C-alpha positions as CSV (number, residue, x, y, z in Angstrom):
1,M,148.0,-93.3,89.2
2,N,146.0,-94.8,92.0
3,R,147.8,-98.0,93.7
4,E,145.3,-98.7,96.3
5,I,143.6,-101.8,96.3
6,D,139.9,-101.8,96.4
7,F,139.1,-104.1,99.2
8,D,135.4,-103.0,99.1
9,K,134.4,-104.8,95.9
10,M,134.5,-108.4,97.7
11,Q,133.5,-107.6,101.4
12,G,137.1,-106.6,102.7
13,L,138.9,-109.2,100.5
14,A,140.8,-109.3,97.6
15,P,142.0,-112.4,95.3
16,A,145.8,-113.0,95.3
17,I,147.1,-115.1,92.6
18,V,150.5,-116.4,93.6
19,Q,153.0,-116.9,90.4
20,D,156.6,-118.5,90.5
21,V,158.7,-115.4,89.2
22,A,161.4,-117.9,87.6
23,S,159.0,-120.2,85.6
24,G,155.9,-118.1,85.2
25,E,153.8,-121.0,86.8
26,V,150.7,-120.1,88.6
27,L,151.1,-121.9,92.1
28,M,147.7,-120.9,94.0
29,L,145.2,-118.4,94.8
30,G,144.5,-117.2,98.1
31,F,142.4,-114.0,99.6
32,M,144.0,-111.1,101.2
33,N,142.3,-108.5,103.5
34,R,144.1,-105.2,104.1
35,E,145.9,-106.4,107.0
36,A,147.1,-109.6,105.0
37,C,148.2,-107.3,102.4
38,E,150.1,-104.8,104.8
39,R,151.9,-107.7,106.5
40,T,153.0,-109.3,103.3
41,L,154.4,-106.1,101.9
42,S,156.0,-105.3,105.2
43,T,157.6,-109.1,105.9
44,G,158.4,-109.8,102.2
45,Y,156.4,-113.4,103.0
46,V,153.0,-113.9,101.8
47,T,150.1,-113.9,104.2
48,F,146.6,-114.7,103.6
49,F,143.3,-114.2,105.2
50,S,141.7,-117.7,105.7
51,R,137.8,-117.4,105.2
52,T,137.1,-120.5,107.1
53,R,139.1,-119.8,110.0
54,N,138.6,-116.0,109.9
55,Q,142.3,-115.1,110.6
56,L,145.6,-114.3,109.1
57,W,148.0,-117.2,108.0
58,T,151.5,-117.1,106.6
59,K,152.1,-119.6,103.7
60,G,154.7,-122.0,105.2
61,E,154.6,-121.4,108.8
62,T,154.2,-125.1,109.5
63,S,155.5,-126.7,106.3
64,G,158.5,-124.5,105.7
65,N,157.4,-123.8,102.2
66,R,157.3,-120.2,102.4
67,L,156.6,-117.6,99.7
68,K,159.1,-114.8,99.3
69,L,157.7,-111.9,97.9
70,V,159.6,-110.6,94.7
71,A,157.1,-108.3,93.3
72,A,153.4,-107.2,93.7
73,T,151.1,-105.8,91.2
74,I,147.4,-105.0,91.0
75,D,145.1,-105.5,88.0
76,C,143.4,-102.5,86.0
77,D,140.2,-102.7,88.4
78,R,142.5,-102.7,91.4
79,D,140.7,-105.6,93.0
80,T,143.1,-108.5,92.3
81,L,146.6,-109.0,93.2
82,L,149.5,-110.6,91.3
83,L,152.3,-112.0,93.6
84,Q,155.5,-112.9,92.0
85,V,157.2,-115.2,94.5
86,E,160.3,-117.5,95.0
87,V,159.4,-120.7,96.9
88,E,161.5,-121.6,99.9
89,G,161.5,-124.9,101.4
90,A,160.9,-128.1,99.4
91,G,158.9,-126.1,96.8
92,L,155.7,-127.9,97.5
93,V,152.9,-125.0,97.7
94,C,149.8,-127.1,97.7
95,H,148.4,-128.8,100.9
96,E,147.9,-131.8,98.8
97,G,151.7,-132.1,98.4
98,T,152.3,-130.6,94.9
99,R,154.0,-127.7,93.5
100,S,150.9,-126.1,92.3
101,C,147.2,-126.1,93.5
102,F,146.3,-126.2,90.0
103,T,146.8,-129.8,89.0
104,K,143.3,-131.3,88.3
105,P,142.3,-130.7,84.6
106,I,138.5,-130.0,83.8
107,F,139.0,-128.9,80.0
108,R,141.7,-128.9,77.2
109,N,141.1,-128.2,73.7
110,G,144.7,-128.5,71.9
111,P,148.2,-129.2,73.2
112,R,149.0,-128.3,76.6
113,V,151.6,-125.3,76.8
114,D,153.8,-124.8,79.9
115,P,154.8,-121.8,81.2
116,R,158.0,-121.6,79.0
117,G,155.9,-121.9,75.8
118,V,156.8,-125.7,75.4
119,Q,153.9,-127.7,73.9
120,S,153.3,-131.2,75.0
């Protein structure tokens, strides 16, 4: 089985979905290049590649809301990562001060289901 990530499909980058390991909640999406992925795996803390600043950045460097890596998997096409994490600090992952970056609904058809399967 090939466990290599295909960074060539997106010009050296791969999307990295960040999920809370305990709740299953999707917290954010970032991009990794090979170096960011290697640093994440070697340090145990999530590091991304900033497309706007063209540099690596470790989540929580300034806020203290670090993402401790628990597990990492790749998808069937080997071009997207799923990072399961424990959030350290106050638990606010988004730069807007919320736990998740996914807080702005654009469509919903039917009841909302949270990660634990509870409808609301």
